[in-house]
C-alpha positions as CSV (number, residue, x, y, z in Angstrom):
1,M,16.0,-11.5,20.6
2,G,13.4,-9.4,18.6
3,V,13.2,-6.0,19.8
4,H,11.8,-4.9,16.5
5,M,9.0,-3.2,14.8
6,H,6.0,-5.8,13.7
7,T,3.6,-3.9,12.7
8,N,0.8,-6.5,12.5
9,V,0.2,-6.7,15.9
10,T,-1.1,-3.1,17.2
11,E,-2.1,-1.5,13.9
12,N,-5.6,-1.7,14.8
13,K,-5.1,0.7,17.8
14,R,-3.6,3.3,15.5
15,K,-6.1,3.2,13.3
16,T,-8.8,3.5,15.9
17,A,-6.9,6.3,17.7
18,M,-7.0,8.3,14.4
19,R,-10.3,7.9,13.5
20,V,-11.4,9.1,16.7
21,L,-8.9,12.1,16.4
22,S,-10.4,12.6,12.9
23,A,-14.3,12.7,14.3
24,A,-13.0,15.4,16.8
25,V,-11.3,17.4,14.3
26,F,-14.4,17.5,12.4
27,V,-16.4,18.3,14.6
28,L,-14.2,21.3,16.0
29,L,-13.8,22.4,12.3
30,V,-17.6,22.5,12.2
31,S,-17.6,25.1,14.8
32,I,-14.8,26.8,13.6
33,C,-16.0,27.5,10.1
34,A,-18.9,29.4,11.9
35,F,-16.1,32.4,12.3
36,A,-16.8,33.5,9.0
37,G,-20.1,34.4,9.0
38,A,-19.9,36.2,12.7
39,G,-20.6,39.6,13.0
40,A,-18.7,42.0,15.2
41,G,-19.4,41.8,18.8
42,A,-18.0,43.6,22.0
43,E,-14.7,44.5,21.7
44,N,-14.1,44.2,25.8
45,G,-15.5,43.1,28.9
46,V,-15.2,40.4,32.2
47,D,-15.5,36.8,31.3
48,G,-15.4,34.6,35.1
49,G,-12.1,35.6,36.1
50,I,-9.9,37.6,33.6
51,T,-10.6,40.5,31.5
52,W,-10.7,40.9,27.8
53,N,-9.4,43.9,25.3
54,I,-9.2,43.8,21.4
55,A,-7.3,47.1,20.2
56,G,-7.7,48.7,17.0
57,D,-4.2,46.9,15.8
58,G,-5.9,43.4,16.4
59,T,-3.9,42.8,19.9
60,L,-6.3,40.5,22.0
61,T,-5.1,41.5,25.7
62,I,-6.2,39.0,28.7
63,S,-5.5,40.1,32.0
64,P,-7.0,39.0,35.7
65,A,-10.2,40.7,36.4
66,E,-9.9,43.4,39.6
67,T,-13.8,42.4,40.4
68,P,-14.5,39.0,38.8
69,E,-17.8,36.9,37.9
70,E,-19.6,35.8,40.6
71,G,-18.4,32.3,41.6
72,H,-14.7,32.9,40.1
73,V,-11.6,33.7,40.9
74,S,-9.5,36.7,39.7
75,G,-7.0,35.5,36.7
76,E,-8.3,32.0,36.3
77,M,-10.4,31.3,32.9
78,K,-13.5,29.3,32.3
79,D,-13.1,26.2,30.6
80,Y,-15.2,26.3,27.4
81,E,-17.2,23.9,25.7
82,N,-16.6,25.1,22.4
83,P,-15.1,28.0,20.8
84,E,-18.4,29.8,20.0
85,E,-18.6,30.2,24.0
86,T,-15.6,32.6,24.0
87,P,-16.4,36.1,24.3
88,W,-14.0,37.1,21.7
89,Y,-15.1,34.5,19.0
90,A,-16.9,37.0,16.6
91,S,-13.8,38.9,16.2
92,A,-11.7,36.1,15.6
93,E,-10.8,36.7,12.2
94,S,-9.8,40.2,12.9
95,L,-7.2,38.8,15.4
96,K,-3.3,39.8,15.1
97,K,-1.5,39.2,18.4
98,L,-2.3,37.5,21.4
99,V,-1.0,39.1,25.1
100,I,-1.7,37.1,28.1
101,S,-0.7,39.2,31.1
102,N,0.9,38.2,34.5
103,G,-1.6,37.3,37.0
104,V,-3.7,35.2,34.6
105,T,-3.4,31.9,36.4
106,K,-5.4,29.3,34.0
107,I,-5.7,29.0,30.0
108,G,-8.9,27.6,29.5
109,S,-10.1,24.9,27.7
110,Y,-11.2,25.6,23.5
111,A,-9.7,29.5,24.7
112,F,-8.5,30.1,21.5
113,V,-8.9,27.3,19.1
114,G,-8.9,28.1,15.4
115,C,-7.6,31.8,15.8
116,E,-5.1,31.2,12.7
117,S,-4.9,35.1,12.6
118,L,-2.6,35.4,15.5
119,T,0.9,35.4,14.4
120,G,4.2,36.3,16.3
121,D,5.2,34.8,19.9
122,L,3.1,33.3,22.3
123,V,4.6,33.9,25.3
124,I,2.6,32.0,28.6
125,P,3.4,34.1,31.8
126,G,4.8,32.8,35.2
127,S,1.7,33.0,36.7
128,V,-0.2,30.3,34.8
129,T,-0.3,26.8,36.1
130,A,-2.6,24.8,33.3
131,I,-3.2,25.1,29.7
132,G,-6.5,23.6,29.2
133,D,-7.6,21.1,26.1
134,W,-7.6,22.6,22.9
135,A,-6.5,25.8,24.2
136,F,-4.6,27.0,21.0
137,A,-5.4,24.0,18.5
138,N,-4.8,25.3,15.0
139,C,-3.5,28.4,15.8
140,T,-1.5,27.9,12.5
141,G,-0.3,31.7,12.4
142,F,1.9,31.9,15.4
143,S,5.4,32.3,13.7
144,G,7.6,32.9,16.9
145,S,8.7,31.3,19.8
146,L,6.3,29.6,22.2
147,V,7.3,30.1,25.6
148,I,5.9,28.3,28.4
149,G,6.0,29.7,32.0
150,D,7.9,28.0,34.9
151,R,4.4,27.5,36.9
152,V,2.2,25.5,34.3
153,D,1.8,22.0,35.8
154,T,-0.4,20.3,33.3
155,I,-0.5,20.9,29.2
156,G,-3.7,19.6,28.4
157,E,-4.8,17.3,25.5
158,F,-4.6,18.8,22.0
159,A,-3.1,22.1,23.8
160,F,-1.1,23.0,20.7
161,I,-2.3,20.3,18.0
162,N,-1.2,21.6,14.7
163,C,0.8,25.0,15.7
164,C,3.2,24.1,13.3
165,G,4.5,28.0,12.9
166,F,6.1,27.7,16.2
167,T,10.1,28.2,15.6
168,G,12.7,27.7,17.4
169,S,13.6,25.2,20.6
170,L,11.1,23.7,22.8
171,V,11.5,24.2,26.2
172,I,8.9,22.3,28.5
173,P,9.8,23.8,32.1
174,D,10.7,21.9,35.2
175,S,7.1,22.5,36.7
176,V,5.3,20.7,34.1
177,T,4.3,17.2,35.3
178,T,1.6,15.8,32.5
179,I,2.0,16.4,28.8
180,G,-1.5,15.2,27.2
181,E,-2.5,13.2,24.3
182,F,-1.9,15.2,21.0
183,A,-0.4,18.0,23.1
184,F,2.1,19.0,20.4
185,N,1.1,17.1,17.3
186,G,1.8,18.3,14.3
187,C,4.0,21.1,15.9
188,C,6.4,20.8,12.8
189,G,8.3,23.8,13.1
190,F,10.1,23.3,16.2
191,T,13.9,22.8,15.6
192,G,16.8,21.4,18.0
193,S,16.8,18.9,20.9
194,P,13.2,19.1,22.8
195,S,14.0,20.0,26.8
196,L,11.7,18.1,28.6
197,G,11.2,19.2,32.4
198,K,12.8,17.1,35.1
199,N,9.4,16.6,36.7
200,V,7.6,15.2,33.7
201,A,6.5,12.1,34.3
202,V,3.6,11.4,31.6
203,I,3.9,12.0,27.9
204,G,0.5,11.2,26.5
205,D,-0.6,9.1,23.4
206,F,0.7,11.1,20.1
207,A,1.8,14.0,22.0
208,F,4.6,14.9,19.7
209,V,3.6,13.0,16.7
210,D,5.0,14.8,13.2
211,C,7.2,17.3,15.1
212,S,9.7,16.6,11.8
213,G,11.9,19.5,13.0
214,F,13.5,18.1,16.2
215,A,17.1,17.5,15.6
216,G,20.0,16.2,18.0
217,D,19.8,13.8,21.0
218,L,16.2,13.2,23.4
219,V,17.2,12.7,26.8
220,F,14.1,11.7,29.2
221,P,14.4,12.9,32.4
222,G,14.4,10.8,35.7
223,S,11.2,11.6,36.3
224,V,9.4,10.1,33.4
225,R,7.4,6.8,34.4
226,T,5.4,6.6,30.8
227,I,5.7,7.4,27.2
228,G,2.6,6.9,25.5
229,N,1.4,5.3,22.0
230,F,3.1,6.7,19.1
231,A,4.1,9.9,21.2
232,F,7.3,10.4,18.7
233,E,5.7,9.0,15.5
234,N,7.3,10.4,12.3
235,C,9.9,12.7,14.4
236,S,12.6,12.0,11.6
237,G,14.7,14.7,12.3
238,I,15.9,13.4,15.4
239,T,19.3,12.3,14.4
240,G,21.2,11.5,18.2
241,S,20.9,9.6,20.7
242,V,17.5,8.3,22.7
243,V,18.1,8.0,26.6
244,I,15.5,6.0,28.3
245,P,15.8,6.0,32.4
246,A,15.4,3.5,34.6
247,S,12.1,5.6,36.0
248,V,10.2,4.5,32.4
249,T,7.9,1.9,33.2
250,I,5.6,2.0,30.3
251,I,6.1,2.7,26.8
252,G,3.5,2.8,24.2
253,D,2.9,0.7,21.2
254,F,5.3,2.5,18.4
255,A,6.5,5.3,20.8
256,F,9.4,5.6,18.2
257,N,7.5,4.3,15.2
258,N,9.7,6.0,11.6
259,C,12.1,7.9,14.1
260,T,14.2,6.3,11.4
261,G,17.2,8.9,12.0
262,I,18.0,7.8,15.6
263,S,21.8,6.6,15.8
264,V,21.2,4.7,19.0
265,I,18.9,4.1,21.8
266,Y,20.0,3.9,25.5
267,I,17.7,2.2,27.9
268,A,18.6,2.0,31.7
269,G,15.5,-0.5,32.5
270,D,14.1,-3.6,30.9
271,P,14.9,-3.7,26.7
272,A,11.8,-5.7,26.1
273,L,10.0,-2.5,26.9
274,L,11.1,-1.4,23.6
275,T,10.0,-4.6,21.8
276,D,8.1,-3.8,18.5
277,K,8.2,0.2,19.4
278,Y,10.8,1.3,17.4
279,P,12.5,0.5,13.9
280,A,14.0,-2.5,13.5
281,E,17.5,-0.9,12.1
282,V,18.2,1.7,15.3
283,P,20.9,-0.3,17.5
284,L,19.6,-0.6,21.2
285,A,22.0,-0.3,23.9
286,A,20.4,-2.0,27.3
287,V,22.8,0.0,30.3
288,N,21.6,-2.3,32.7
289,G,21.0,0.4,35.3
290,G,23.5,2.6,34.5
291,I,23.4,6.5,33.2
292,V,24.6,8.0,30.0
293,K,26.0,11.3,30.4
294,M,28.2,11.6,27.3
295,F,28.0,11.1,23.7
296,P,31.0,10.4,22.0
297,A,31.1,10.9,18.2
298,K,29.3,8.3,15.7
299,P,29.5,5.1,15.7
300,A,31.2,5.0,19.0
301,L,29.1,3.9,22.0
302,A,28.9,5.8,25.0
303,A,31.0,5.0,28.4
304,P,27.7,5.0,31.0
305,E,28.2,5.3,35.0
306,K,26.9,3.3,38.0
307,A,27.0,4.1,41.3
308,G,29.4,1.2,42.9
309,Y,30.3,-0.1,39.7
310,A,33.0,0.0,37.0
311,F,31.9,-0.2,33.6
312,A,33.6,-3.1,31.5
313,G,32.4,-2.8,28.0
314,W,29.3,-3.3,25.8
315,Y,28.6,-7.3,24.5
316,T,26.3,-8.3,21.9
317,N,25.3,-11.4,24.3
318,P,23.2,-10.8,27.2
319,D,25.7,-13.6,29.2
320,F,28.6,-11.0,28.0
321,S,30.2,-14.2,26.5
322,G,32.5,-13.4,23.1
323,E,34.5,-9.9,22.4
324,S,33.3,-6.8,24.0
325,A,32.1,-4.2,21.0
326,A,33.2,-0.1,20.5
327,A,31.2,0.8,18.1
328,Y,27.2,-0.2,17.1
329,E,25.7,-1.3,14.2
330,A,22.2,-1.5,12.5
331,G,19.7,-3.7,14.0
332,K,22.1,-5.2,16.9
333,I,21.8,-4.9,20.4
334,Y,24.2,-4.4,23.3
335,Y,24.4,-5.0,26.9
336,A,26.4,-3.0,29.4
337,K,28.6,-5.3,31.8
338,W,29.4,-4.1,35.3
339,E,31.9,-5.3,37.6
340,T,32.0,-4.1,41.4
341,E,34.3,-1.3,42.0
342,L,36.8,-2.5,44.7
343,P,37.0,0.6,47.4
344,A,39.9,3.0,46.9
345,P,42.9,2.3,49.2
346,T,43.3,4.4,52.4
347,Q,45.3,7.3,52.4
348,T,48.5,7.3,55.0
349,A,48.9,10.4,56.8
350,A,52.2,12.0,55.9
351,A,54.7,11.9,58.7
352,D,55.7,14.8,60.9
353,P,59.5,15.2,60.8
354,T,59.5,16.5,64.0
355,A,58.1,13.8,65.8
356,E,60.3,11.2,67.6
357,P,61.3,8.2,66.1
358,A,58.6,5.2,66.8
359,Q,59.5,2.4,68.9
360,T,59.2,-0.5,66.7
361,Q,58.7,-3.8,68.5
362,T,59.5,-7.1,66.9
363,G,59.5,-9.9,69.0
364,A,60.6,-9.3,72.6
365,S,59.7,-6.0,74.1
366,P,62.3,-3.6,74.6
367,A,62.6,-3.7,78.5
368,P,63.5,-7.5,78.8
369,V,66.0,-7.0,76.2
370,A,68.0,-4.1,78.0
371,G,67.9,-6.3,81.0
372,L,69.4,-9.2,78.9
373,L,72.1,-6.9,77.6
374,A,72.9,-5.7,81.2
375,G,73.4,-9.3,82.4
376,L,75.8,-10.5,79.6
377,G,77.9,-7.2,80.7
378,C,78.4,-8.4,84.2
379,A,79.0,-11.6,83.7
380,A,82.0,-10.8,81.3
381,F,83.2,-8.5,83.8
382,L,83.4,-11.3,86.6
383,F,85.2,-13.6,84.2
384,S,87.9,-10.9,83.9
385,L,88.5,-10.5,87.3
386,R,88.7,-14.6,87.9
387,R,91.6,-14.7,85.2
388,K,93.6,-12.2,87.0
């Protein structure tokens, strides 16, 4: 069965997408270049539903406005059409640190795009529910952790593209349902296994391309429905197992292209979903509705679980003919066999040592037997009297 990479079918989609991206980045960079010629402007003010202030050390603080502008809600940042619309645009080159105060509920589109001098950690507080498109695009100077608050629902398109300075693990909180296209594209500094929140449903096209620092296992939660085109392309650092639950119904073209370090992919749904979407040398294990919870040492295959069934081994033939396999080999497909699990035997209650012995009835009931014995006794007595 050919669940392998054939790049001659959908490569045009990739080229088209990259041309669109290149054009968008070109337009964006043209606007960013104007930073160099911008003069100094005001250092604080109210804009929409937020206040902003630039301190002498280059710290930009964003806070909810006590008196927001008319038509705006306190804590909600505007969606800007381009970086030039932001009130801190003229001072962008001097910004060194960004502080987003609790109470800010939205980070607007294009809010901090191209603020390359920002360094350190980026902490998005728990009050924020949405991160707009291009919000932190090309903020290459961040050099610490990215902390995303636990109320963020949507991470917009291109939100963190090319933020390659972030370090440590990437943790997507359980509140997030959508990761936009190109959201973390080029964030090569993240390390360890990415943690995807249990409510993520959609992972957009090109979302994690070139996140080459990812390592270990990649486990998708049972909420994920869609993994976009080229979503994890070039994530070559993933060297453990990839687990795709039965909830996934769409896997885009080349979703795991060039992820050559993956040891094995476990998929609970139809393995045909992965046709042409992962490297040919990576083994594929069709769990057939089961769940993989534990990963044994390489190259052993995991023992999945399935409610009401007993796992009966891995087979290279979908009809489960031939011998079962305990370890995976490059380029092969394995199928999990399940057998109906028999119900556990009913437990018998322990006997009460103080109880009277139970009367067992085997054949006739006790009363007729007693009468029969009594009759035989009387007959014997009368027979003895006659002999006298």
